[in-house]
BALOBA-1460 file (C-alpha; in Angstrom, 3 decimals):
// residues 392
<rec num="1" residu="m" x="34.594" y="34.597" z="102.874"/>
<rec num="2" residu="i" x="31.653" y="34.455" z="105.234"/>
<rec num="3" residu="r" x="28.907" y="37.079" z="105.351"/>
<rec num="4" residu="l" x="27.633" y="38.068" z="108.789"/>
<rec num="5" residu="r" x="24.190" y="39.630" z="108.655"/>
<rec num="6" residu="l" x="23.382" y="41.701" z="111.724"/>
<rec num="7" residu="k" x="20.164" y="41.782" z="113.673"/>
<rec num="8" residu="p" x="17.991" y="44.879" z="113.198"/>
<rec num="9" residu="g" x="19.273" y="47.712" z="115.366"/>
<rec num="10" residu="r" x="22.564" y="45.983" z="116.170"/>
<rec num="11" residu="d" x="24.778" y="47.886" z="113.710"/>
<rec num="12" residu="e" x="25.503" y="51.029" z="115.733"/>
<rec num="13" residu="s" x="28.959" y="49.995" z="117.011"/>
<rec num="14" residu="v" x="30.075" y="48.958" z="113.527"/>
<rec num="15" residu="r" x="28.943" y="52.280" z="112.092"/>
<rec num="16" residu="r" x="31.037" y="53.956" z="114.816"/>
<rec num="17" residu="r" x="34.027" y="51.953" z="113.521"/>
<rec num="18" residu="h" x="34.424" y="49.879" z="116.662"/>
<rec num="19" residu="p" x="36.595" y="46.943" z="115.546"/>
<rec num="20" residu="w" x="34.953" y="44.279" z="117.738"/>
<rec num="21" residu="l" x="31.826" y="42.515" z="116.524"/>
<rec num="22" residu="f" x="30.209" y="40.292" z="119.150"/>
<rec num="23" residu="s" x="28.423" y="37.122" z="118.143"/>
<rec num="24" residu="g" x="25.184" y="38.225" z="119.824"/>
<rec num="25" residu="a" x="24.742" y="40.939" z="117.189"/>
<rec num="26" residu="v" x="24.695" y="38.436" z="114.303"/>
<rec num="27" residu="a" x="21.346" y="37.189" z="112.986"/>
<rec num="28" residu="f" x="22.776" y="34.551" z="110.647"/>
<rec num="29" residu="r" x="25.840" y="33.608" z="108.630"/>
<rec num="30" residu="e" x="26.282" y="32.871" z="104.928"/>
<rec num="31" residu="g" x="29.372" y="30.991" z="103.739"/>
<rec num="32" residu="d" x="31.982" y="28.822" z="105.440"/>
<rec num="33" residu="g" x="34.610" y="31.359" z="106.564"/>
<rec num="34" residu="s" x="37.456" y="28.954" z="105.870"/>
<rec num="35" residu="d" x="39.729" y="31.782" z="104.721"/>
<rec num="36" residu="g" x="39.322" y="33.619" z="108.031"/>
<rec num="37" residu="k" x="37.729" y="36.590" z="106.283"/>
<rec num="38" residu="a" x="34.294" y="38.016" z="106.981"/>
<rec num="39" residu="e" x="32.190" y="40.806" z="105.640"/>
<rec num="40" residu="v" x="29.566" y="42.395" z="107.827"/>
<rec num="41" residu="v" x="26.238" y="43.633" z="106.474"/>
<rec num="42" residu="d" x="23.300" y="45.252" z="108.227"/>
<rec num="43" residu="a" x="19.813" y="43.751" z="108.381"/>
<rec num="44" residu="r" x="19.036" y="45.137" z="104.895"/>
<rec num="45" residu="g" x="22.224" y="43.719" z="103.363"/>
<rec num="46" residu="e" x="24.280" y="46.953" z="103.207"/>
<rec num="47" residu="l" x="28.020" y="46.307" z="103.475"/>
<rec num="48" residu="l" x="29.449" y="47.835" z="106.664"/>
<rec num="49" residu="a" x="32.864" y="46.309" z="107.289"/>
<rec num="50" residu="r" x="35.343" y="43.530" z="106.585"/>
<rec num="51" residu="g" x="37.671" y="41.715" z="108.952"/>
<rec num="52" residu="a" x="38.941" y="38.539" z="110.582"/>
<rec num="53" residu="y" x="36.423" y="35.793" z="111.338"/>
<rec num="54" residu="s" x="36.787" y="33.838" z="114.601"/>
<rec num="55" residu="p" x="33.770" y="31.536" z="114.937"/>
<rec num="56" residu="d" x="34.850" y="30.092" z="118.295"/>
<rec num="57" residu="s" x="35.202" y="33.480" z="119.980"/>
<rec num="58" residu="q" x="32.606" y="35.713" z="121.600"/>
<rec num="59" residu="i" x="34.139" y="38.452" z="119.436"/>
<rec num="60" residu="i" x="33.207" y="36.782" z="116.204"/>
<rec num="61" residu="a" x="35.004" y="39.294" z="113.966"/>
<rec num="62" residu="r" x="37.788" y="41.849" z="114.335"/>
<rec num="63" residu="l" x="37.057" y="44.542" z="111.782"/>
<rec num="64" residu="w" x="39.840" y="46.004" z="109.620"/>
<rec num="65" residu="t" x="38.012" y="48.146" z="107.038"/>
<rec num="66" residu="f" x="34.801" y="50.185" z="107.064"/>
<rec num="67" residu="d" x="35.084" y="51.754" z="103.637"/>
<rec num="68" residu="g" x="34.586" y="48.809" z="101.331"/>
<rec num="69" residu="l" x="38.291" y="48.060" z="100.959"/>
<rec num="70" residu="p" x="39.264" y="44.380" z="100.814"/>
<rec num="71" residu="v" x="41.385" y="42.787" z="103.506"/>
<rec num="72" residu="d" x="44.390" y="41.523" z="101.581"/>
<rec num="73" residu="a" x="48.180" y="41.531" z="101.376"/>
<rec num="74" residu="d" x="48.246" y="45.084" z="100.073"/>
<rec num="75" residu="l" x="46.239" y="46.318" z="103.074"/>
<rec num="76" residu="f" x="48.557" y="44.494" z="105.483"/>
<rec num="77" residu="r" x="51.559" y="46.167" z="103.925"/>
<rec num="78" residu="r" x="50.001" y="49.655" z="104.040"/>
<rec num="79" residu="r" x="49.007" y="49.292" z="107.679"/>
<rec num="80" residu="f" x="52.465" y="48.016" z="108.627"/>
<rec num="81" residu="l" x="54.150" y="50.902" z="106.783"/>
<rec num="82" residu="a" x="52.015" y="53.402" z="108.703"/>
<rec num="83" residu="a" x="52.921" y="51.692" z="111.984"/>
<rec num="84" residu="r" x="56.614" y="51.785" z="111.128"/>
<rec num="85" residu="a" x="56.447" y="55.513" z="110.376"/>
<rec num="86" residu="l" x="54.944" y="56.194" z="113.806"/>
<rec num="87" residu="r" x="57.733" y="54.304" z="115.595"/>
<rec num="88" residu="e" x="60.375" y="56.138" z="113.607"/>
<rec num="89" residu="r" x="59.024" y="59.394" z="115.057"/>
<rec num="90" residu="f" x="58.767" y="58.319" z="118.684"/>
<rec num="91" residu="v" x="61.268" y="55.584" z="119.570"/>
<rec num="92" residu="s" x="64.481" y="57.024" z="120.973"/>
<rec num="93" residu="v" x="68.050" y="56.303" z="119.954"/>
<rec num="94" residu="g" x="69.514" y="53.606" z="122.176"/>
<rec num="95" residu="t" x="66.327" y="51.524" z="122.143"/>
<rec num="96" residu="t" x="65.962" y="48.482" z="119.879"/>
<rec num="97" residu="g" x="63.117" y="46.792" z="121.765"/>
<rec num="98" residu="y" x="59.617" y="48.152" z="121.157"/>
<rec num="99" residu="r" x="56.205" y="47.321" z="119.729"/>
<rec num="100" residu="l" x="56.008" y="47.583" z="115.963"/>
<rec num="101" residu="v" x="52.267" y="46.916" z="115.563"/>
<rec num="102" residu="n" x="49.742" y="47.276" z="118.387"/>
<rec num="103" residu="s" x="46.563" y="45.560" z="117.267"/>
<rec num="104" residu="e" x="43.567" y="47.947" z="117.243"/>
<rec num="105" residu="g" x="45.813" y="50.945" z="117.911"/>
<rec num="106" residu="d" x="47.433" y="50.444" z="114.498"/>
<rec num="107" residu="r" x="44.180" y="49.364" z="112.806"/>
<rec num="108" residu="c" x="45.423" y="45.772" z="112.768"/>
<rec num="109" residu="p" x="43.050" y="44.116" z="115.244"/>
<rec num="110" residu="g" x="43.967" y="40.603" z="116.255"/>
<rec num="111" residu="l" x="47.744" y="40.750" z="116.003"/>
<rec num="112" residu="l" x="50.856" y="42.199" z="117.611"/>
<rec num="113" residu="i" x="54.391" y="42.573" z="116.337"/>
<rec num="114" residu="d" x="57.271" y="43.299" z="118.707"/>
<rec num="115" residu="r" x="60.870" y="44.060" z="117.843"/>
<rec num="116" residu="y" x="63.845" y="42.789" z="119.833"/>
<rec num="117" residu="g" x="66.992" y="43.950" z="118.076"/>
<rec num="118" residu="d" x="67.059" y="42.262" z="114.679"/>
<rec num="119" residu="v" x="64.343" y="39.764" z="115.658"/>
<rec num="120" residu="a" x="60.597" y="40.369" z="115.277"/>
<rec num="121" residu="v" x="57.827" y="38.390" z="116.957"/>
<rec num="122" residu="l" x="54.429" y="38.226" z="115.273"/>
<rec num="123" residu="d" x="51.702" y="37.153" z="117.706"/>
<rec num="124" residu="l" x="48.379" y="36.118" z="116.149"/>
<rec num="125" residu="l" x="45.729" y="36.789" z="118.774"/>
<rec num="126" residu="t" x="42.585" y="35.436" z="117.118"/>
<rec num="127" residu="g" x="41.481" y="32.448" z="115.115"/>
<rec num="128" residu="g" x="40.809" y="34.706" z="112.138"/>
<rec num="129" residu="t" x="44.238" y="36.315" z="111.959"/>
<rec num="130" residu="a" x="45.863" y="32.927" z="112.577"/>
<rec num="131" residu="r" x="44.437" y="31.859" z="109.207"/>
<rec num="132" residu="w" x="46.247" y="34.794" z="107.571"/>
<rec num="133" residu="e" x="49.650" y="33.782" z="108.906"/>
<rec num="134" residu="a" x="51.415" y="33.418" z="105.558"/>
<rec num="135" residu="e" x="50.326" y="36.804" z="104.186"/>
<rec num="136" residu="l" x="50.882" y="38.637" z="107.483"/>
<rec num="137" residu="a" x="54.332" y="37.125" z="107.894"/>
<rec num="138" residu="a" x="55.255" y="38.094" z="104.342"/>
<rec num="139" residu="a" x="54.125" y="41.677" z="104.930"/>
<rec num="140" residu="a" x="56.055" y="41.852" z="108.213"/>
<rec num="141" residu="r" x="59.238" y="40.627" z="106.535"/>
<rec num="142" residu="s" x="58.811" y="43.103" z="103.691"/>
<rec num="143" residu="v" x="58.133" y="46.176" z="105.846"/>
<rec num="144" residu="f" x="60.225" y="45.555" z="108.972"/>
<rec num="145" residu="a" x="63.042" y="43.439" z="107.439"/>
<rec num="146" residu="p" x="63.941" y="41.397" z="110.538"/>
<rec num="147" residu="t" x="66.781" y="38.907" z="110.263"/>
<rec num="148" residu="r" x="64.458" y="36.451" z="112.000"/>
<rec num="149" residu="l" x="60.664" y="36.441" z="112.280"/>
<rec num="150" residu="i" x="59.058" y="34.307" z="114.964"/>
<rec num="151" residu="v" x="55.338" y="33.584" z="114.754"/>
<rec num="152" residu="r" x="53.415" y="32.843" z="117.920"/>
<rec num="153" residu="s" x="49.696" y="32.127" z="118.106"/>
<rec num="154" residu="s" x="47.946" y="33.178" z="121.287"/>
<rec num="155" residu="a" x="44.715" y="32.218" z="119.567"/>
<rec num="156" residu="a" x="45.497" y="28.506" z="119.776"/>
<rec num="157" residu="t" x="44.142" y="26.794" z="122.885"/>
<rec num="158" residu="q" x="47.092" y="24.443" z="122.997"/>
<rec num="159" residu="d" x="49.516" y="27.356" z="122.787"/>
<rec num="160" residu="d" x="47.691" y="29.180" z="125.587"/>
<rec num="161" residu="r" x="48.121" y="26.167" z="127.876"/>
<rec num="162" residu="r" x="51.772" y="25.915" z="126.989"/>
<rec num="163" residu="r" x="52.410" y="29.572" z="127.697"/>
<rec num="164" residu="d" x="50.561" y="29.446" z="131.027"/>
<rec num="165" residu="s" x="53.041" y="26.850" z="132.286"/>
<rec num="166" residu="s" x="56.075" y="28.179" z="130.451"/>
<rec num="167" residu="r" x="57.557" y="30.229" z="133.234"/>
<rec num="168" residu="e" x="59.176" y="27.129" z="134.713"/>
<rec num="169" residu="s" x="60.524" y="26.005" z="131.340"/>
<rec num="170" residu="r" x="64.047" y="26.900" z="130.294"/>
<rec num="171" residu="a" x="64.463" y="28.525" z="126.918"/>
<rec num="172" residu="s" x="67.301" y="27.541" z="124.647"/>
<rec num="173" residu="e" x="70.006" y="30.126" z="124.033"/>
<rec num="174" residu="s" x="68.706" y="30.692" z="120.502"/>
<rec num="175" residu="d" x="65.389" y="31.801" z="121.978"/>
<rec num="176" residu="l" x="66.984" y="34.405" z="124.250"/>
<rec num="177" residu="v" x="67.259" y="37.586" z="122.209"/>
<rec num="178" residu="w" x="69.242" y="40.535" z="123.544"/>
<rec num="179" residu="f" x="68.216" y="44.098" z="122.752"/>
<rec num="180" residu="s" x="68.750" y="47.588" z="124.137"/>
<rec num="181" residu="e" x="66.432" y="49.890" z="126.055"/>
<rec num="182" residu="n" x="67.783" y="53.352" z="126.690"/>
<rec num="183" residu="n" x="71.266" y="51.855" z="126.258"/>
<rec num="184" residu="l" x="70.674" y="49.092" z="128.831"/>
<rec num="185" residu="k" x="71.080" y="45.450" z="127.780"/>
<rec num="186" residu="l" x="67.894" y="43.421" z="128.226"/>
<rec num="187" residu="v" x="66.791" y="39.982" z="127.081"/>
<rec num="188" residu="a" x="63.539" y="38.551" z="125.731"/>
<rec num="189" residu="d" x="62.568" y="34.880" z="125.857"/>
<rec num="190" residu="v" x="60.813" y="34.857" z="122.498"/>
<rec num="191" residu="a" x="59.793" y="31.200" z="122.644"/>
<rec num="192" residu="l" x="58.466" y="30.660" z="126.154"/>
<rec num="193" residu="g" x="58.337" y="34.082" z="127.781"/>
<rec num="194" residu="q" x="55.340" y="36.101" z="128.855"/>
<rec num="195" residu="k" x="53.631" y="38.133" z="126.121"/>
<rec num="196" residu="t" x="56.083" y="37.982" z="123.194"/>
<rec num="197" residu="g" x="58.994" y="37.485" z="125.564"/>
<rec num="198" residu="f" x="59.212" y="40.740" z="127.504"/>
<rec num="199" residu="f" x="57.086" y="43.591" z="128.931"/>
<rec num="200" residu="l" x="57.825" y="46.356" z="126.454"/>
<rec num="201" residu="d" x="54.874" y="48.417" z="127.628"/>
<rec num="202" residu="q" x="56.664" y="49.435" z="130.850"/>
<rec num="203" residu="r" x="59.609" y="51.141" z="129.126"/>
<rec num="204" residu="d" x="58.569" y="54.679" z="130.100"/>
<rec num="205" residu="n" x="58.023" y="53.686" z="133.726"/>
<rec num="206" residu="r" x="61.435" y="52.038" z="133.843"/>
<rec num="207" residu="s" x="62.956" y="55.218" z="132.459"/>
<rec num="208" residu="r" x="61.237" y="57.287" z="135.153"/>
<rec num="209" residu="l" x="62.376" y="54.878" z="137.862"/>
<rec num="210" residu="r" x="65.947" y="55.219" z="136.676"/>
<rec num="211" residu="t" x="65.824" y="58.971" z="137.297"/>
<rec num="212" residu="l" x="64.352" y="58.500" z="140.778"/>
<rec num="213" residu="a" x="66.462" y="55.645" z="142.134"/>
<rec num="214" residu="q" x="69.726" y="57.376" z="143.075"/>
<rec num="215" residu="g" x="70.698" y="56.360" z="146.614"/>
<rec num="216" residu="r" x="67.427" y="54.505" z="147.253"/>
<rec num="217" residu="t" x="66.300" y="50.935" z="147.953"/>
<rec num="218" residu="v" x="63.865" y="49.310" z="145.510"/>
<rec num="219" residu="l" x="61.545" y="46.321" z="145.957"/>
<rec num="220" residu="n" x="60.355" y="44.917" z="142.609"/>
<rec num="221" residu="l" x="57.251" y="42.744" z="143.061"/>
<rec num="222" residu="f" x="56.051" y="40.354" z="140.327"/>
<rec num="223" residu="s" x="59.426" y="41.116" z="138.821"/>
<rec num="224" residu="y" x="59.434" y="38.632" z="135.925"/>
<rec num="225" residu="s" x="62.911" y="39.090" z="134.383"/>
<rec num="226" residu="g" x="63.781" y="42.054" z="136.582"/>
<rec num="227" residu="a" x="63.962" y="44.920" z="134.099"/>
<rec num="228" residu="f" x="62.711" y="47.433" z="136.678"/>
<rec num="229" residu="a" x="65.594" y="46.446" z="138.969"/>
<rec num="230" residu="v" x="68.100" y="46.847" z="136.136"/>
<rec num="231" residu="a" x="66.805" y="50.368" z="135.485"/>
<rec num="232" residu="a" x="66.917" y="51.235" z="139.191"/>
<rec num="233" residu="l" x="70.467" y="49.983" z="139.690"/>
<rec num="234" residu="a" x="71.603" y="51.755" z="136.516"/>
<rec num="235" residu="g" x="70.182" y="54.910" z="138.073"/>
<rec num="236" residu="g" x="72.254" y="54.462" z="141.226"/>
<rec num="237" residu="a" x="69.933" y="52.538" z="143.539"/>
<rec num="238" residu="l" x="71.589" y="51.252" z="146.701"/>
<rec num="239" residu="r" x="69.827" y="47.912" z="146.336"/>
<rec num="240" residu="a" x="67.098" y="46.329" z="144.214"/>
<rec num="241" residu="v" x="65.330" y="43.074" z="145.092"/>
<rec num="242" residu="d" x="63.323" y="41.030" z="142.574"/>
<rec num="243" residu="v" x="60.442" y="38.879" z="143.845"/>
<rec num="244" residu="d" x="58.737" y="36.408" z="141.518"/>
<rec num="245" residu="s" x="57.329" y="32.886" z="141.624"/>
<rec num="246" residu="s" x="59.322" y="31.757" z="138.583"/>
<rec num="247" residu="e" x="62.840" y="30.403" z="138.901"/>
<rec num="248" residu="a" x="63.353" y="30.732" z="135.146"/>
<rec num="249" residu="a" x="62.355" y="34.405" z="135.206"/>
<rec num="250" residu="l" x="64.705" y="35.133" z="138.100"/>
<rec num="251" residu="a" x="67.522" y="33.413" z="136.219"/>
<rec num="252" residu="l" x="66.971" y="35.880" z="133.380"/>
<rec num="253" residu="a" x="66.904" y="38.725" z="135.904"/>
<rec num="254" residu="r" x="70.341" y="37.703" z="137.142"/>
<rec num="255" residu="r" x="71.712" y="37.503" z="133.593"/>
<rec num="256" residu="q" x="70.447" y="40.984" z="132.783"/>
<rec num="257" residu="r" x="72.188" y="42.463" z="135.798"/>
<rec num="258" residu="v" x="75.444" y="40.732" z="134.974"/>
<rec num="259" residu="a" x="75.228" y="41.915" z="131.352"/>
<rec num="260" residu="n" x="74.993" y="45.505" z="132.596"/>
<rec num="261" residu="d" x="77.773" y="45.146" z="135.218"/>
<rec num="262" residu="l" x="75.274" y="45.613" z="138.058"/>
<rec num="263" residu="p" x="75.150" y="43.899" z="141.489"/>
<rec num="264" residu="a" x="73.620" y="40.411" z="141.359"/>
<rec num="265" residu="d" x="73.716" y="39.107" z="144.935"/>
<rec num="266" residu="d" x="71.841" y="35.871" z="145.612"/>
<rec num="267" residu="a" x="69.749" y="37.555" z="148.309"/>
<rec num="268" residu="d" x="68.355" y="39.992" z="145.756"/>
<rec num="269" residu="f" x="66.482" y="37.277" z="143.815"/>
<rec num="270" residu="v" x="63.580" y="35.910" z="145.837"/>
<rec num="271" residu="r" x="61.509" y="33.043" z="144.479"/>
<rec num="272" residu="a" x="58.200" y="33.152" z="146.318"/>
<rec num="273" residu="d" x="54.478" y="33.643" z="146.051"/>
<rec num="274" residu="v" x="54.357" y="37.438" z="146.047"/>
<rec num="275" residu="f" x="51.355" y="37.697" z="148.373"/>
<rec num="276" residu="e" x="53.023" y="35.434" z="150.933"/>
<rec num="277" residu="d" x="56.316" y="37.305" z="150.579"/>
<rec num="278" residu="l" x="54.546" y="40.624" z="151.102"/>
<rec num="279" residu="r" x="52.871" y="39.435" z="154.288"/>
<rec num="280" residu="s" x="56.211" y="38.249" z="155.649"/>
<rec num="281" residu="r" x="57.842" y="41.596" z="154.904"/>
<rec num="282" residu="v" x="54.973" y="43.452" z="156.564"/>
<rec num="283" residu="e" x="55.352" y="41.277" z="159.668"/>
<rec num="284" residu="r" x="59.063" y="42.123" z="159.734"/>
<rec num="285" residu="q" x="58.138" y="45.815" z="159.428"/>
<rec num="286" residu="e" x="60.371" y="46.353" z="156.409"/>
<rec num="287" residu="h" x="60.494" y="49.699" z="154.646"/>
<rec num="288" residu="w" x="61.636" y="50.444" z="151.115"/>
<rec num="289" residu="d" x="62.195" y="53.767" z="149.394"/>
<rec num="290" residu="i" x="60.505" y="52.640" z="146.173"/>
<rec num="291" residu="v" x="58.137" y="49.696" z="145.680"/>
<rec num="292" residu="i" x="57.138" y="48.471" z="142.215"/>
<rec num="293" residu="c" x="53.912" y="46.447" z="142.038"/>
<rec num="294" residu="d" x="53.172" y="45.234" z="138.516"/>
<rec num="295" residu="p" x="51.139" y="42.004" z="138.816"/>
<rec num="296" residu="p" x="49.847" y="39.882" z="135.945"/>
<rec num="297" residu="a" x="46.292" y="40.407" z="134.767"/>
<rec num="298" residu="f" x="43.911" y="39.343" z="137.518"/>
<rec num="299" residu="a" x="40.828" y="39.534" z="135.269"/>
<rec num="300" residu="k" x="40.769" y="37.442" z="132.093"/>
<rec num="301" residu="k" x="36.984" y="37.639" z="131.649"/>
<rec num="302" residu="r" x="34.180" y="39.838" z="132.971"/>
<rec num="303" residu="s" x="33.196" y="37.362" z="135.648"/>
<rec num="304" residu="d" x="36.710" y="37.753" z="137.100"/>
<rec num="305" residu="v" x="36.457" y="41.490" z="137.755"/>
<rec num="306" residu="e" x="35.061" y="41.314" z="141.301"/>
<rec num="307" residu="r" x="37.648" y="38.759" z="142.374"/>
<rec num="308" residu="a" x="40.374" y="40.775" z="140.622"/>
<rec num="309" residu="a" x="39.334" y="43.914" z="142.507"/>
<rec num="310" residu="r" x="39.812" y="42.086" z="145.797"/>
<rec num="311" residu="g" x="43.235" y="40.887" z="144.682"/>
<rec num="312" residu="y" x="44.368" y="44.359" z="143.609"/>
<rec num="313" residu="k" x="43.147" y="45.855" z="146.876"/>
<rec num="314" residu="d" x="44.956" y="43.251" z="148.965"/>
<rec num="315" residu="v" x="48.271" y="43.502" z="147.133"/>
<rec num="316" residu="n" x="48.229" y="47.296" z="147.182"/>
<rec num="317" residu="r" x="47.344" y="47.462" z="150.864"/>
<rec num="318" residu="l" x="50.323" y="45.255" z="151.674"/>
<rec num="319" residu="a" x="52.675" y="47.062" z="149.291"/>
<rec num="320" residu="m" x="51.717" y="50.456" z="150.742"/>
<rec num="321" residu="t" x="52.679" y="49.278" z="154.218"/>
<rec num="322" residu="l" x="56.216" y="48.648" z="152.964"/>
<rec num="323" residu="v" x="56.766" y="52.130" z="151.516"/>
<rec num="324" residu="a" x="58.941" y="54.283" z="153.745"/>
<rec num="325" residu="p" x="57.763" y="57.806" z="154.638"/>
<rec num="326" residu="g" x="58.752" y="60.003" z="151.726"/>
<rec num="327" residu="g" x="58.897" y="56.953" z="149.475"/>
<rec num="328" residu="l" x="57.146" y="56.018" z="146.233"/>
<rec num="329" residu="l" x="54.909" y="53.212" z="145.023"/>
<rec num="330" residu="l" x="54.379" y="52.452" z="141.360"/>
<rec num="331" residu="t" x="51.247" y="50.337" z="141.160"/>
<rec num="332" residu="c" x="49.896" y="48.937" z="137.895"/>
<rec num="333" residu="s" x="47.089" y="46.896" z="136.411"/>
<rec num="334" residu="c" x="47.259" y="45.300" z="132.984"/>
<rec num="335" residu="s" x="43.717" y="43.874" z="133.199"/>
<rec num="336" residu="g" x="41.861" y="45.439" z="130.307"/>
<rec num="337" residu="l" x="38.534" y="44.688" z="131.974"/>
<rec num="338" residu="v" x="39.496" y="46.747" z="135.029"/>
<rec num="339" residu="s" x="38.945" y="50.366" z="133.983"/>
<rec num="340" residu="a" x="41.233" y="53.198" z="135.015"/>
<rec num="341" residu="d" x="38.448" y="54.633" z="137.166"/>
<rec num="342" residu="l" x="37.834" y="51.316" z="138.937"/>
<rec num="343" residu="f" x="41.541" y="50.735" z="139.476"/>
<rec num="344" residu="q" x="41.950" y="54.174" z="141.029"/>
<rec num="345" residu="k" x="39.033" y="53.518" z="143.392"/>
<rec num="346" residu="i" x="40.571" y="50.171" z="144.388"/>
<rec num="347" residu="v" x="43.957" y="51.739" z="145.104"/>
<rec num="348" residu="f" x="42.468" y="54.622" z="147.088"/>
<rec num="349" residu="s" x="40.445" y="52.122" z="149.132"/>
<rec num="350" residu="a" x="43.629" y="50.130" z="149.788"/>
<rec num="351" residu="s" x="45.251" y="53.286" z="151.146"/>
<rec num="352" residu="r" x="42.392" y="53.775" z="153.588"/>
<rec num="353" residu="d" x="42.581" y="50.157" z="154.748"/>
<rec num="354" residu="a" x="46.338" y="50.438" z="155.195"/>
<rec num="355" residu="g" x="45.807" y="53.570" z="157.251"/>
<rec num="356" residu="i" x="48.514" y="55.362" z="155.282"/>
<rec num="357" residu="p" x="47.899" y="58.553" z="153.269"/>
<rec num="358" residu="f" x="49.309" y="58.624" z="149.741"/>
<rec num="359" residu="s" x="49.186" y="61.235" z="147.019"/>
<rec num="360" residu="m" x="49.147" y="60.452" z="143.306"/>
<rec num="361" residu="v" x="51.993" y="62.290" z="141.596"/>
<rec num="362" residu="a" x="51.647" y="60.842" z="138.091"/>
<rec num="363" residu="r" x="49.565" y="58.517" z="135.978"/>
<rec num="364" residu="a" x="51.447" y="56.081" z="133.802"/>
<rec num="365" residu="g" x="50.547" y="53.881" z="130.861"/>
<rec num="366" residu="a" x="52.222" y="52.315" z="127.887"/>
<rec num="367" residu="g" x="54.417" y="54.407" z="125.600"/>
<rec num="368" residu="p" x="53.633" y="55.791" z="122.141"/>
<rec num="369" residu="d" x="54.646" y="52.493" z="120.525"/>
<rec num="370" residu="h" x="51.404" y="51.174" z="122.088"/>
<rec num="371" residu="p" x="48.878" y="53.561" z="120.471"/>
<rec num="372" residu="v" x="45.202" y="53.308" z="121.446"/>
<rec num="373" residu="s" x="42.466" y="53.758" z="118.852"/>
<rec num="374" residu="l" x="39.883" y="56.378" z="119.794"/>
<rec num="375" residu="d" x="37.334" y="54.001" z="118.278"/>
<rec num="376" residu="c" x="38.409" y="51.234" z="120.685"/>
<rec num="377" residu="p" x="39.279" y="52.704" z="124.099"/>
<rec num="378" residu="e" x="39.342" y="49.154" z="125.489"/>
<rec num="379" residu="g" x="42.805" y="48.895" z="123.977"/>
<rec num="380" residu="e" x="44.195" y="51.063" z="126.802"/>
<rec num="381" residu="y" x="44.811" y="48.076" z="129.053"/>
<rec num="382" residu="l" x="47.817" y="49.265" z="131.111"/>
<rec num="383" residu="k" x="47.030" y="51.575" z="134.023"/>
<rec num="384" residu="g" x="49.708" y="52.836" z="136.373"/>
<rec num="385" residu="m" x="49.951" y="55.334" z="139.206"/>
<rec num="386" residu="w" x="53.012" y="56.756" z="140.896"/>
<rec num="387" residu="l" x="52.047" y="57.324" z="144.525"/>
<rec num="388" residu="w" x="53.954" y="59.312" z="147.166"/>
<rec num="389" residu="r" x="53.816" y="58.578" z="150.867"/>
<rec num="390" residu="a" x="54.262" y="61.892" z="152.600"/>
<rec num="391" residu="g" x="56.856" y="62.067" z="155.341"/>
<rec num="392" residu="g" x="56.162" y="63.395" z="158.829"/>
């Protein structure tokens, strides 16, 4: 275990139980940290917290305990049991795909666990938690009892590069795991797919779309594997079109429609750069009853925020132009560095530039299987707004 001694006056966030310790707050280190564990002490040597040590990250430690408790297998099991109890209260019958453990929101910073049917995916997000793989995997098997546990490591640079290019790679059949969401059949690519294989955080928005889609046309931008379109068609949509740059993702979108006995016409799967596709549709003066705009994160680091804001404004301005009078736009940002307030300002500015008035009818985020710690509001990464274009 390594001991991280803080600079004088740099202990306030730790005393407030914020789970992120930045390297700039550390005066010096004692020990080698080879076990991935760190204890944090103030300038006088008083123990403040214990957690996962990631020496190559700006967030040098993700803090798990603030009460002197050790970080060990018993703690992992207790935290996982608490997370399981929460899901048992909130996840509905007919849904077997959901998040089991949501990092800081479940007091397990630096890891995620998602369930897809009988398969669980453990994603180790930091160098520190990656060193705890054996104990974390054992606790996950004990508490959640999956028939198969897959471990992914987003912390590894090599893995990050692989996942960035994975959308054009074909997964083997054994890596395509089927599960249910509100009694619809969906599939996760647990080896090569985005996140842990699927976007579980949009379940509530898909459910809302399903109730709104009867007799309407739906354009699903940045569609990935097309789950929004499946929900819309299951709700009686006249047509749903998926637009994505990935051929592999669109192939999964087609399979999901077929599995649910829904229309899967070739023209409804469009492989294209979404920005270019949007501009073409605007030029053709298309109109859609419902437009879904759920792009990938545009801001990976703080220096990206200004550029990301321009991207969000541009894509929303174009998407708004396609919404028919009386229609709806669901627009989202999953960039944690783009705050809800900033995102709202960007979207409102896009409406002015488009010259089209919209009203916000609902805010939308991730469901209760993605809890957010009050001590770490940064964990509320997904922001969504349902917008209505008034008719007349």
